[in-house]
C-alpha positions as CSV (number, residue, x, y, z in Angstrom):
1,X,130.0,100.8,106.2
2,X,130.2,97.8,103.9
3,X,132.8,96.5,101.5
4,X,132.6,94.1,98.5
5,X,134.7,91.4,100.1
6,X,133.2,88.0,100.0
7,X,132.7,85.6,103.0
8,X,130.2,82.7,103.7
9,X,126.7,83.7,104.8
10,X,123.9,81.7,106.3
11,X,121.4,83.4,104.0
12,X,122.1,81.7,100.7
13,X,118.7,80.6,99.6
14,X,116.4,81.0,96.5
15,X,113.4,83.3,96.3
16,X,110.6,82.1,98.6
17,X,107.1,81.4,97.5
18,X,104.4,84.0,98.3
19,X,102.9,81.6,100.8
20,X,106.2,81.5,102.6
21,X,106.5,85.2,102.7
22,X,102.9,85.5,103.9
23,X,103.5,83.0,106.7
24,X,106.3,85.3,107.9
25,X,104.0,88.3,107.9
26,X,101.1,86.6,109.5
27,X,102.8,85.2,112.6
28,X,102.2,86.2,116.2
29,X,104.4,89.3,115.7
30,X,103.0,90.3,112.3
31,X,102.0,93.7,113.6
32,X,105.6,94.5,114.5
33,X,107.7,92.7,111.9
34,X,108.3,93.7,108.3
35,X,109.5,91.3,105.6
36,X,112.3,92.6,103.5
37,X,113.6,90.7,100.5
38,X,117.3,91.2,99.3
39,X,117.5,90.8,95.6
40,X,120.7,90.0,93.7
41,X,122.8,90.2,96.9
42,X,125.6,87.6,96.8
43,X,127.1,86.1,100.0
44,X,129.6,88.5,101.4
45,X,130.1,91.6,103.6
46,X,127.6,93.7,101.7
47,X,124.8,91.2,102.3
48,X,125.8,90.5,105.9
49,X,125.8,94.2,106.5
50,X,122.3,94.6,105.1
51,X,120.9,91.5,106.9
52,X,122.4,92.6,110.3
53,X,121.2,96.1,109.9
54,X,117.6,95.2,109.0
55,X,117.3,92.4,111.7
56,X,118.5,94.9,114.3
57,X,115.3,96.8,113.6
58,X,113.1,93.7,113.9
59,X,112.7,93.0,110.3
60,X,112.4,89.5,108.9
61,X,115.0,89.3,106.1
62,X,114.9,86.8,103.2
63,X,118.1,87.0,101.1
64,X,118.5,85.5,97.7
65,X,121.4,84.3,95.7
66,X,122.0,85.9,92.2
67,X,120.1,84.1,89.5
68,X,116.7,85.1,88.1
69,X,115.5,87.7,90.5
70,X,112.1,88.3,89.0
71,X,111.0,84.8,88.4
72,X,108.7,84.7,91.4
73,X,107.0,88.0,91.3
74,X,104.3,86.9,93.8
75,X,106.9,86.5,96.5
76,X,108.5,89.9,95.8
77,X,105.0,91.6,95.8
78,X,104.2,89.9,99.1
79,X,107.1,91.6,100.8
80,X,107.1,95.0,102.5
81,X,110.2,96.2,100.6
82,X,113.1,95.2,98.4
83,X,116.7,95.9,98.8
84,X,118.7,95.6,95.6
85,X,122.4,95.3,95.2
86,X,123.4,97.9,92.7
87,X,126.9,96.3,92.4
88,X,125.6,92.9,91.3
89,X,126.8,92.0,87.9
90,X,124.6,89.0,87.0
91,X,121.6,91.1,86.1
92,X,121.2,94.8,85.4
93,X,120.0,96.3,88.7
94,X,118.7,99.4,86.9
95,X,116.5,97.2,84.7
96,X,115.2,95.4,87.8
97,X,114.4,98.8,89.3
98,X,112.5,99.8,86.2
99,X,110.5,96.6,85.9
100,X,109.4,96.6,89.5
101,X,108.4,100.3,89.3
102,X,106.4,99.7,86.1
103,X,104.6,96.7,87.8
104,X,104.0,98.9,90.9
105,X,105.8,96.4,93.1
106,X,107.0,97.1,96.7
107,X,109.3,100.0,97.4
108,X,112.8,99.4,96.2
109,X,115.9,100.7,97.8
110,X,119.1,100.4,95.8
111,X,122.5,99.9,97.6
112,X,124.9,101.6,95.2
113,X,128.5,100.5,94.7
114,X,130.0,103.9,95.5
115,X,129.2,107.3,96.9
116,X,129.0,108.8,93.4
117,X,126.0,111.1,93.2
118,X,125.6,110.3,89.5
119,X,125.0,106.6,90.3
120,X,122.4,107.5,92.9
121,X,120.5,109.8,90.5
122,X,120.6,107.1,87.8
123,X,119.0,104.7,90.2
124,X,116.2,107.1,90.9
125,X,115.7,107.9,87.3
126,X,115.2,104.2,86.7
127,X,112.6,103.7,89.3
128,X,114.3,103.1,92.6
129,X,112.4,104.7,95.5
130,X,115.6,105.5,97.3
131,X,119.3,104.9,97.1
132,X,121.8,104.1,99.9
133,X,125.5,105.1,99.2
134,X,128.4,102.9,99.9
135,X,129.3,104.9,103.0
136,X,125.9,104.6,104.7
137,X,125.8,103.2,108.2
138,X,123.6,100.3,109.3
139,X,121.5,102.8,111.2
140,X,120.9,104.8,108.0
141,X,120.0,101.7,105.9
142,X,117.5,100.6,108.5
143,X,116.0,104.2,108.8
144,X,115.6,104.5,105.0
145,X,114.1,101.1,104.4
146,X,111.5,101.6,107.3
147,X,110.8,105.1,106.0
148,X,110.0,103.7,102.6
149,X,107.7,101.1,104.1
150,X,105.9,103.8,106.2
151,X,105.5,106.1,103.2
152,X,104.3,103.3,101.0
153,X,101.6,102.5,103.6
154,X,100.6,106.2,103.6
155,X,100.4,106.3,99.8
156,X,98.2,103.3,99.4
157,X,95.0,104.9,100.8
158,X,95.8,108.2,99.2
159,X,96.0,106.6,95.7
160,X,93.0,104.4,96.4
161,X,90.9,107.4,97.2
162,X,92.1,109.8,94.5
163,X,89.2,110.1,92.2
164,X,85.6,109.3,92.8
165,X,85.9,105.6,91.9
166,X,87.9,103.1,89.8
167,X,86.5,104.3,86.5
168,X,87.1,108.0,87.3
169,X,89.5,109.7,85.0
170,X,91.1,113.1,84.8
171,X,91.4,114.8,81.5
172,X,93.8,117.7,80.7
173,X,95.1,119.2,77.4
174,X,93.9,116.2,75.4
175,X,95.3,113.7,77.9
176,X,93.4,111.2,80.0
177,X,94.7,109.8,83.4
178,X,93.2,107.2,85.6
179,X,94.4,107.9,89.2
180,X,93.1,104.5,90.4
181,X,95.3,102.4,87.9
182,X,98.0,104.8,86.8
183,X,96.9,104.4,83.1
184,X,97.8,107.4,81.0
185,X,96.5,108.1,77.5
186,X,98.0,110.9,75.4
187,X,96.3,113.2,72.8
188,X,97.2,110.8,69.9
189,X,95.9,107.8,71.7
190,X,99.2,106.4,72.9
191,X,98.8,104.6,76.2
192,X,101.1,103.7,79.1
193,X,101.1,102.9,82.8
194,X,103.1,104.9,85.3
195,X,105.3,103.6,87.9
196,X,104.3,103.8,91.5
197,X,106.3,107.0,92.1
198,X,105.4,108.7,88.8
199,X,101.8,107.8,89.4
200,X,101.8,109.5,92.9
201,X,103.5,112.7,91.5
202,X,101.1,113.1,88.6
203,X,98.1,112.5,90.9
204,X,99.3,115.3,93.2
205,X,99.8,117.6,90.2
206,X,96.4,117.0,88.7
207,X,94.7,117.6,92.1
208,X,96.4,121.0,92.2
209,X,96.5,122.3,88.5
210,X,97.9,125.7,87.8
211,X,99.2,126.1,91.4
212,X,102.8,126.6,92.1
213,X,104.0,123.7,94.3
214,X,107.4,123.6,95.9
215,X,109.2,120.3,96.3
216,X,108.4,120.3,100.0
217,X,104.7,120.8,99.3
218,X,104.6,117.9,96.8
219,X,106.3,115.6,99.2
220,X,103.9,116.6,101.9
221,X,101.0,115.9,99.7
222,X,102.4,112.5,98.6
223,X,104.3,111.2,101.7
224,X,103.1,113.4,104.4
225,X,106.6,113.9,105.8
226,X,109.0,116.9,105.7
227,X,112.1,116.7,103.6
228,X,115.8,116.7,104.2
229,X,118.1,118.6,101.9
230,X,119.3,115.3,100.3
231,X,115.7,114.2,99.8
232,X,114.9,117.5,98.0
233,X,117.4,116.6,95.4
234,X,115.8,113.1,95.0
235,X,112.4,114.7,94.5
236,X,113.6,116.9,91.9
237,X,115.0,113.9,90.0
238,X,111.6,112.2,90.4
239,X,109.8,115.2,88.9
240,X,112.2,115.3,86.0
241,X,111.7,111.6,85.5
242,X,107.9,112.1,85.2
243,X,108.4,115.0,82.8
244,X,110.5,112.8,80.5
245,X,108.0,110.0,80.8
246,X,105.2,112.3,79.6
247,X,107.4,113.6,76.8
248,X,108.3,110.1,75.6
249,X,104.7,108.9,75.8
250,X,103.1,111.7,73.7
251,X,105.1,114.9,73.8
252,X,103.7,116.1,77.2
253,X,106.9,117.1,78.9
254,X,105.8,120.8,78.8
255,X,102.9,120.1,81.1
256,X,105.1,120.3,84.1
257,X,106.8,123.7,84.2
258,X,109.6,125.0,86.5
259,X,109.0,128.2,88.3
260,X,112.6,129.2,89.3
261,X,113.0,129.8,93.0
262,X,109.5,128.6,93.8
263,X,108.8,125.1,92.5
264,X,106.7,123.6,89.8
265,X,103.3,124.1,88.2
266,X,101.1,121.8,86.2
267,X,100.2,124.0,83.3
268,X,96.8,122.6,82.3
269,X,93.2,122.7,83.4
270,X,92.0,119.4,84.8
271,X,88.5,117.9,84.6
272,X,87.3,114.8,86.2
273,X,85.3,112.5,84.0
274,X,83.6,109.4,85.4
275,X,83.0,107.9,81.9
């Protein structure tokens, strides 16, 4: 468990360059080591807790002082995962989650400042891939970070092969979706790009239109792993987030319908168009 008390740390440093991150990943133990960047994590018990937990699992940890966390996106994108301090006050951690999600950056795990479920849900709704509560043990933090890295590696080939080629689009109810890039165009022509998680959920739905899919089935399609009860709640939040994203973009919230007691259905016929 961690607290918010402050004490000196040997990890006070600015965000590295992408070349520095790459040099960490390409060393003799590159096959076994993962590079995790701690964003907006000031020196203190919270950061020492995270560093110790991740290093115990063999990860290379690069911690940053608070400041301008997204100035060097190349370095952030070169890492395997980002751990973000949700209690940091210098920058809005939810805005950082949202921006990294929109840019399809590495998976983000938010360390919340309390055990409040509403805080965890808020983080997920703003693009965090997972949230660790204040009461989490070092073992749980390590397991969650490595699970995210593993799932992200699983998703990459899935997303790359969804669709015949990079120009392939899926059309439905006046909408057009490019699974390769995450670009989404609504019936009125409004265009947007989905975050990594929203992209993966929509890709799963359009591959199984008009089929009732439980949360467990969706997670199995996307991540290839069974769910815990807590994870089921997180996935329902992600589906609700995608529904709101569709609604805000061009009134498409009704495309994803809830079938009570069974799951969700994508209520449109889908057609693949290579043009």
